[in-house]
N, C-alpha and C positions, 0 to 999 in steps of 0.2 A: 892589411887588406881591409877596405872599408866595409861597414855594416850596411847592407842594402835591404830594400823592401823584400827581396826574395829570401834573405836570411830570416826576416820577420815572419814571412808566410810559412816557411818551413818550421820555425820555432812554434808558431801558433797551431799548425795542423798536426805536427807529430806529437802524440801524447803517449805516456806510459800506459800499459794495460791497467784497467781498474780492478783493484783487489776486491774479493768477495768479503763483505762485512757481515757480522751477525745481525739479526733483526733488531730494529730500533725499539726502544721501550715504548709502551703505550703513551700517547700524548698526555693522558690524564695524570701520569706519574710525575711529570715535570712542568706542566702548564702553570705559568705564573710564578715559577719558583724565584725569579729575579725581581718580583714586584712586591712592594710593601702593601699588600692587599689585606682584606679582612681576615683571610686565613692566617697570614703572618702576624697581623695585629693581635690575634687571639693568643699567640705565643709570647709576644713581647710587650704587650700593653695590658694594664689592669682593666677590669670591666668598666669602671667609672670613666677612665680615660678614653676607652674605645667608644663608649656611648657619646661622649662629648665630640669625638671626631665624626661619628656617624651623623650627629645633629648638624655639624658644620657642613658635611657633604650633602645631606638630604634637605636641610632646611635653611642653609645659608647662615647659620649662627656663627658669630665670630668667636674664635678660640681665645681664651685669656692666656696670659703669659705663663701661669702655673701649669696649665694643661699642655702648652707648647713645650715646656721644659720636659715634661714626662714623655711626650711624643718623641722629642729629640733623643732622649736617653734610650728609649726602646728602639727607635729607628737606627741609631748608631750601633747598638748591640747586634741587631739583625744584619746590618750592612757589613760589619766586621766579620760576622759569622759567614757571610757570603764572600769574604775575601777582599772587601773594599778597604782601601787605605786613604781615599780622598772623597770629598763631597763637592758638589757644584750646584748652583742655581741654574737650571736649564730653561732658557727662555727663547722667545721668537721675535727677534728684532725685525725691522722693516727691510732687511736684506732678502727676505723670502726663505731663509734657512733657519737654523737654530744657533744658539751661542752658549758658551759655557766657560767658566773660569774655575779651575780646579784648586781646591785648598786641601791640605793634608789634615787628617784627624790629629796628627802628632803635634803636641805643644810642649815647649821646654818646661821642665819642672825640677826645681831644686838645683843641685850642682851636677851638671852633666847628665841629667836624667830627662825622660820624656814620658808624657801620658797622652792617651787618646781623649780628645775633647770635642764635644759637639753640643752646643747649648740651644735652648729655645730661641734665643735671639738670632743665632746663626741660621737656624731653620727658617724662621719667619721672614727675615729681611737681610739683604746684602746691598752693596753699593758699587755696581760696575760703572765704568766710565761711559757717560751718556753722550759725549761729544764725538765719539769715534764711530757711531752708528748713524744711519740715515735718520734725519729728524725733520727735514723740510723747513729748516730755519728755526725750529723750536729750541735748539741748543746750539751754542757757539763753542768753538774750541776752548775758549777760556771759561766756559760754563759747563763743567764736566760732570757735575753731580747728577746721578740718577739712581733709582731704586728698583730692586727686584723683590717681589713679595710672594710668598708661598701660596699656591693654589691647592688646597686640600682635596678638591673634587677630582683631581687627577693624581693617581698614586705615584709615589716615588719609586724609582727602580734602580737597579745596579747594572751598569754597563761596563764591562771589563773590570777595572779596579775602582770604579767611581760611583758613589751614590748620587744619582741625578734627581733633583727636586724640581718639578715643574712650577714655574712662577710667571707672574706678570712682570712687565717692565715699564716703568713710568719715569717721567722727568722730575727734577727737583720741584718744578712748579705744578706737577700733577697731571700733565698731558700724557696720553698713551703713546709710547714709543715702540709698541709691539702689535702683534695680531691678536694675542689672547685677551688683552684687556677689553677691547670693544666687542670681541666675540662673547665673553662672559656677560657683558652688559646687554648685548642683543638677545642672549639666551633668557636673561631675566625679563626683558621687555616683551618678547613674544610669549613667554610662559604666562606672564600676568595678563596680557591682552587676551590670550586664548582662554585662560581660566575664567575671565570675566564673561566671555561669550558663552562658555559651557554652562554657566548658571541658568541660562534660558532653558537648558535641557535637563535641569534638575541635578546636574553634576557639581557637587561642592567639595572643596578641600581635596581636590585631586590635582597634584602638581603636573604642569605641562612642560615638556622638553622638546627641543628639536632633535631629530635623529639623523644620522648620516651613515651611509654605506658607500665608501669610495671604491673605485675600480682603477688600480694603478697600472698604466701601460708603460713599457720601457723597452729599450733596445740593449742587446748584449753584443759586444765586439771583443775579439781576441785582444788581450792586453798588448801583445807584441805589435800587432798592426796599429792599434790605437797610438802607441808611442811613436809611430812613424808619420802621424798626421798632426802637424802643428795647429791646423785649424780646429780639429776636434778638441785638442788639449786646451787651447786658448779661448775659442769661441763656442765650444760645445756642439758644433755642427760642421759638416763639410761645406766649406765655402766654394770648393771646386770639386768636380767629379762627374764624369760622363755616366749616363744611365747604363746599368748592366743590361745585356741583351735579354737576360731572364731576371725578372724580379718577382712581382706578385701577380703577373697577368694570368698564370695558370690557376690561381685561387686554391693552391694546394697546401699552403702553409697554415691557414686559419683552422684552428681546432685539430691540426694534424698531429701526428706522433711527435712527442717532444724529444728532441735530440738527447742522446745519453748524457753528454757533458752538461747540458742545460738542466736536465732532470736532477743530476747530482747537486748542481747549484741550488735549484729550487728546494730540494729536500733539506739542504743545509740551512737555507734562508728560513724555511718554515720552522725548523728546530729553534733557531734563534728568536723568531717571532713568538713562538709559543712560550718560551722561557720568559718573555716580556709581557705575556698576557695579551698579545695581539691576536685576535680571533680569526686567523686566516682560514678561508674556506675553499677558495677557487684558484686554480692555476691552469693556464692554457697558452697555446700559440696564438698570436694575434695575426692580423691580415698580412702585414709586411714581413719579408724574411728577416730573421733575427729579432723579431718583435714579439714580446710576450706580455702577459697580464697576470696580476695577483690581486685578489680581492678578499675582504673579510666579511663577516656578518655585521648587521647593523649595531651601532652603539650610540649613546648620547653624543651629540656633535662635538663637544669639547674634548672628550676622551678619544673619539675617533680621529680627530685632527692631530692630537698628540701622538697617537699610534701611527698615523701616516708619516709624520715627520721622523719618528723613530725608525720606521721601515726604510725611508729613503736614505737614512744614514747608514744603517747596518747592511743594507743590500750592497752598498759599495765595498764595504769591508769583506763581506762574504764572497762577492764576485772576484776579488783579487786572489782569494784562496784557490779559486778554480781557474785562474788564468784569464779572467774576463775583466772588462770594464763596463760598468753600467752607464748608459746615456739616457738622461731624463729630459733632454731638450725636446721641444714639441715637434721639431722638423729637422732631425739631424741629416737626413738624406733626401735629395731632390728626386722627384719622380715616383716615390712610393708613399704610403700612408704615414702620417705623423702620429704622435702619441698624445692621448688626453688622459684626464683623470675624472671619469664620470662620477658626479656626486649625486647619489640617490638620497634625496632629502624628504623628510616628512616631519610632522609634529604629532605627538601623542601624549598620553597621560601616564603617570607613574603606575597606575593600576592596569595598564595594558590596552587602553582604548586608542585605536588608531584614528586620528581625525581626518586622514586622507583615505579612509576605507569605507566603501558603501556598506550599509547595514541591512538587517533583515526586516526592520519595522519602518513605518513611514517616518517616525521621528528620527530614527538613526539615519535614514536617507536624507532627510532635511538637514541634519547636522553635517553630513558629508558634503552636500551641495553648498551649504552656507560657507564652510571653511574653504572648499575648493574655489568657489566664486571669489572669495576675498583674496586668495593666493593669486588667481588670475588677474584680478584688478590691481594688485600690488605690482605684478610683473608688467602689466600694461602701462601703468603710470610711470614705471621706473625702468623700462626696458633699456634705455641708454646707460643707466647706472649699472645694471647687471652686466652689460657688455663691458663697461669700463673695468669692472671688478675682475675680469678674466683676461683682459687685453694686455699683452706684453709684446716686446720686440720679437720674442720667440714664438709665442702663440699666434701672432698675426700671420705667420706663414701657414698655419693650419686652418684657421677659421675661414670659411668660405672657399676652401680649396677642393670642393667636391669629394671630400673624404671624411669630413667632419661637419659639425653644425655650421650653417652659414653665419656671416657676421651680421645677422638680423635676428633679434630675439623674438621668437614666437612660441606658442605652446600647442602641442598635440594632445587631444583628449581621447580620440578613438570614437567609434560609431556610437556605442551604447551611452557613454557619458554625454556626448554631444546631443544625442536624442533626448536624454533626460533634461538637459538644460533648455533645449528647444521646446519641449513640452511645457516646461516651467514658464517660458515666455508667453505661452498661449493659454495657460490654465490658471485658475484661481485657487485650486486645491493642491493637495500633496502629490508628489511625483513618485512613481514606482521605478526602481532601477532594476533591470533584468540581472539575474545572477548568472553564474557560470552555466554554460550548456555543454552537452557532450555529443559526440558522434562516433559512429562505429567505422572502422577502417574496412570492414567486410572481410577481415582475415580472422579466422576462428581463434588463433592463439594470441592475437593482439587485443588487449583490453580497450574499452572505450576511452577516448581522450576527453579530458575536461578542458574546455576552451575558456580562456580569460575573457573578462568583459571589455577588453580593449586589445587591439593589435599593437604593433610597435612601428615607430617611424624613425629610422636611423638618421634622417636628415633634420629632425627637430631638435633644437637646442634645449628645450624645456618640455619634456614629454611626460604625460601621465602614464604610469605603467602598472596600474592596478591598485596600489595602496600607497603610492609615493610619486613624487616628481623626480625625473632624472635630468639633472642639469649637466648636459654633455659638453658644454663649451669650455669647461675648466681645463687648463693646461697641465700636462704631466709633471712639470717641474714646480708647479705653484704650491704655495701654502693655501689650501682650500678654505682656510678661515676667512680670507678676503671675500670670497663668493658667499659663504654661509652667513657671514655677518651682515652682508647686504640683504640676503633673503630674509633672515630673521627680522631685521630692522624694518624693512618696507612692509612685511606682512604684519608685524606688530602695529605699525602706524595705521595700516588699512583696517585692522580689526578694531582699533580704537574708534576710527571714523564710523565703522559699521555699527558698533554698539551705541554710539551717540544717536545715530539715525533710528535704530530700533527703539531705543528708549523714548524718542520723540513720538513714534507711532503708538507705543504703549500708553504714554501720557495722554495721547489724543483719544484713547478708548479702545484701541485694537487689542484683541487677545494676543498673548505672548507668541504662540506658535504662528499665528497669522502675520504678526508684525515681522517676525524673523523671515517667514516665507516671502512676504511682499518686498522686503528690503533685499533679500538674496536675489530675487528676480531683477530688481533695478541695478544691483551691482553687476550682475552678469550682462545685462543689456548694455551697460556702459563700457564693457571691456571686451565685447565679442571680437573686436578687430585683432586681438592678440592671438586668437585661436586659428590655427591653420594646420590642416591634416594632409596637405599635398606634398609635392616634391620641393623641399626647401633649397635645392640646388638650381632650380630652373630660373632662367632670365625673366620669365613671366611673373614668378613670385617676387623678384626684386622690384619690379615695376608695381605690382599689387601692394607690396609692403609700403612703398613710398606713398602710394595713394591713401593707404590706411593711416598714414602719419607715424609709422614706426621708424625708429632711428636706423638709418642705412649707412652710417659713417663707417669707413674702413681704416682711416688713419688713426693709429694708436694715440698719438699726441692729442688729436682733436677729441677722441673718445674720452680722455681723462677730464675734459671740461665738465662732464656729468658729475664729478665729485664735488664741484663747487657751484652747482646750479641752485637756485632758490628752493626748488622742490626738495633736493637732496638735503640741504642744510636744515630745512624745516622738519623733514622726516627724522633725521638723526637727533636733532635737538629735542623735538617733542618726545621721542622714545628714550631719551637720556643715554644714548649710546656714544656719541661724539659731539664735540663742540664745533663751531664754524672754524675756529683756529686749527683744530686737529684735522678737519677735512681738507682745509687748504694746504696743510703740511703734507697730507697724503698725495694730493695732486702734484705738489712740487717734487716729491720723491719719485713719483711715477715718471714725470717728465725727465728728471735728472737721470734716472736709471735707464730709461729708453735711450737717451743720448749716449750714455757710456757704453751700453751694449752694442749699439751700431758703430760707434767709434772703434771699439775693440775689433769688431769684424773687419772694418775698413783697414785698420793698421795691420792686422794679421794678413789680410788678402794682399795688401801692397808688398809685404815682406815675402809672401809666397811667390808672387809674380817676379819680384826682383832677384831673389836669392835661390829659388828652387826651380821655377818653371822656365823662365827665359834662358838661364844658362844651359839647361838641358836641351831646350828647343834649338838654340843657336848652335850647340855642339852637334846635334843631329843634322842641322842644316849644313854645317861645315862638311860633314861626312858625305852628304849628297853632292855638295859642290865639288868636293874632291873627286867623287865618282864621275860626275859629269865632265870634269876637266880631263880625267883619264880616258873617258869614252871619246873625247874629241881627238885625242892622239891616235886612237884606233880608227875611228870613222872620219877619215879626212874629207870625204865628200860631204859638203855642207847640207845638202838635201837629205842624205842618208842619216847624218848626225842628228838633224832636227827631228827626223822621224823616230829614231830610237830613244832620244833623250827628252822628248817633249813631255812625257809623263813626269819624270823627275824634276824637270824645270818648273812645271806647274806646281808640284809639291813645294819646291823651294820658294816660289813666289807666295804660295799660300801661307807657309810658315812666316815669311817676312811680313806679310800683311797682319797676321794675328799677333805676332810678337810686337810689332810696331804699335798696333792699336792697344794691346794690353798694357804696354809700357806707358804710353801717353795717357791713357785713362787712369792708371794707377797714380801717376804723378798729379794729375788734375784732382783726383779724389783726395789725396793727402793735403793738397793746398786748400781744398774746400773744408776739410776737417780743421785745419789750422785757423781758418777764418771763422768757422762756427764756434770754436773754442773761446773766441774773444767776446762772444755775446754773453751778457749778464742775465738776461731773462731766460729761465729754464724752459718755459713753454715755447718761446720763439726758437730757442736752440733745438729742442726736440722736433719741432715742425721742420726745421731746416735739415736735420739729419734724415727725417722721413722723406722729404720732398727731393733733396739733392743727393744724399749719399746712397740711399737704398738703390736708386736706379744704376749708380756706378757699380755696385756689387753685382747686380744682375748682368750688366753689359760686359764687365770684365770676365765674369764666369763663362759667358758664351765663347769668348776667344780662347780661354784656357781649356775648356772642355773640347773645343775643336782641335787644339794642339794635342790633347791626350790621345785622340783618335788618329793622329798623324805620326807622332814621334814613336820611335822604336820602343816596344814594350819593355825590353831589357834596360832601357835608359830611363824610363819614367820614374821619378823619384818618390812618388806617393803611392801607397796601396790603393788599388782601384776598387770600385764598387763590387765587382764580382768576387773580390777577395774579402772585402769587409762584411758582406751581407750573407755569407753562407758558412755556417759553423760546421767544422768537420770533427 
C-alpha cells in the first residue's frame, strides 16, 4: 500500500503525550559552557597568555606564534574536556551559509599509537579548497588554494564533538571570499571614522563599534508533511498551493498563545543557544500561521552575526528532534506574510556611549544629530546599494508585498526627531530634543506610561526606533553581514567626508561646536528626501519616491548593478573595505546565484506538473468521463442527459484546459531555461531568468492551484496549505 499525504498528516498530527520533566536549571548555571570565553580562558590559559588574547580582541593586536601555541594548547584541553574529538575552521563563504572541514585531534605516534595534537599553526591558519566556493571569477578550478585565518574577536565554541574556530576566508591572492573579512574591515573603518568625529566632543581614546540586534523570523512545518512536498525540499518554498480558507486574516496568531509542541521546541532551542553564549531574549508567534520569531539582546556586530549563523544551523537540528522542519525562505507560502530578519543597527563606544541616542545636554544632542544626519546622508547617497545588499531571488517575493518594507529605501524618524532637524534648518543655535513624556490612562491601578520620542512605522525599511535604526528589509535566510558591511562602509565614508568639511570650517575660524552644528545642518539639508514617515505601501509614495530620485528598481538582477557603480567602488576603496575587483566578483556571484535559484524552481515546478499534478488531474478527469458515460446509458433522452451531466462536463472541460495550459507552459519554460543556460554573461542570464522564467512560474501556478480546487481531495498528491499551516 502506497504512502499518501493522509498518512503523512496522521503521522504529523498524532503525537505521544508529553512527559512531565523536572524544572530546568537556571540559565546562569550553563550559559556559555560550550564557548571558549574569558571564564574558560581563566581555567585553561596563563594570565600572560590571557592578557595577550584580550589585547588582540580589544585593540586588534596581532598574536605572535608563541602565544598562539599556548592558546592552542589550552583550547585543545578545554575542548577535549567538553568531549570534542575534532576541530574545524568555521567560516562564511559567499554561499550565504557557513562551511567547515573537520579534522581529528588524533595523530599517529610511534608504532601503532596515537596522541591528540593541536598546534598554534593549526589554530591560526588552514587551507580549504577555494575553487569549490563562489568566487565571481577570482578563483578557477585549477587555482584551488585559499586560506582561513583565525578571528580571535569571536570566541571558539564546541558544537557536538567538534571545536569550531571562527575564521576569515581569503584567496591565495588575498581577495576576500567570505562575508566576515569585509565585515571586519568595515568595523574598523566605521570605528575609526566615528572616533575621529567624537574628538570634536572631547571624547578621546574610546573605541567605537557597530552593534547589532537581529530578529529572526521563521516557519515551522511538520517533518512528515515537509517530506511530501518536493518543492519545499528542493526550492525551499511552495511553488504551488491554493490559499487556505483560513490563514492570517483573523489576526489571531500574532503574539498569541504558543502551541505546546512549538514551545517545547523553543525551550530546547534556547537551551542550545545559551550553551553557546547566544543571548536569546525574546520568543513569540509572528503574524502568519506557523510563523515565529526569536531575538537576542544587542552585541557587537561581528559576534552577533556569528551567533545568528550558529542559530540558523542549530535550530534545524533541534527542530528535527521535535518532528519539525524549519523554513527560513523569505516567502515559503503565497498569500500570507513572509519572513524577515530585522537588523537593529547602531554605533556606540566601548565605554557605553550610544551615538544614536539623544542626550540630556545641548552638546550631547548635537552629537546625536550629527551622527544621525550622517547616517541619513549615507543611506540617501547609497539607497540603491543598501537595497542590493538585501535583494535575493527569495527576498524579492517579500519586498514591496504590502507585508514588509517596500523595495524603496527610505528612513522614518518620527515626529520629535524630525522636528529637531527642522528646527536645526531654521536656527543658528543649538537644538533641544524633547525627552520621553508620560500620560495617565485614567485607571487608578495602572501606572503612568512613558512614551518614547518616536512612534514606529512598520512600512519603513530603515526606521529610527529611539536609539538605533531598524533595517527591516533584510531577508530571514540571509547572512546579515552583507547588509551590515554596507551600512558600516557607507557611514564610515560619509563621516570621513563630514570631518573634512568640519575641519575646513574650523580652519576658516569657526568655533568647533559651531562648525559641527553648521555642517550637520547642511548634511541634513542635502538628504531630506530620504526621510519619509508615511505609508510606504501606497502607490502615491512610489510616485513620490521616483520624484525624489530614490531608486525604485524591483528587478533583483538590475539591483545588483549598484555593487559596481562608481559611487560604490569609491566608497569601498576609500574606506579600505573591498577593492573594485572584489566588488565586481560579488556582483557576478549575485547574478549567478539568482539564475541558479530561479532555474531550480523552474525545473522543480516542471517536474511537479509532469509527474505529480497532471497524472492525478487526468486520472480524476477519467473518473468523471466514466461517470458521464454511465449517465448517458441511464438518461437516454438527450435533453435530459445534457441537463443532469452539464456540471460534470464543464468540470471535465475545465480540467482539460488547465492541464493543457500547464503542460504547454512547463515545456516552454524548460526550453527557455535551456536557452538561457547557453548565455555566458551572468548579468544577461540573470535578467533573462527574471524577465522570462519568473512569469512562467506565476502562470503555471495559477493553473495548478485551480486544479487543486477541482480534483478530489483524496487524490491530490501534495499536502495542502490547510494541512501545512496549522500545527496540532
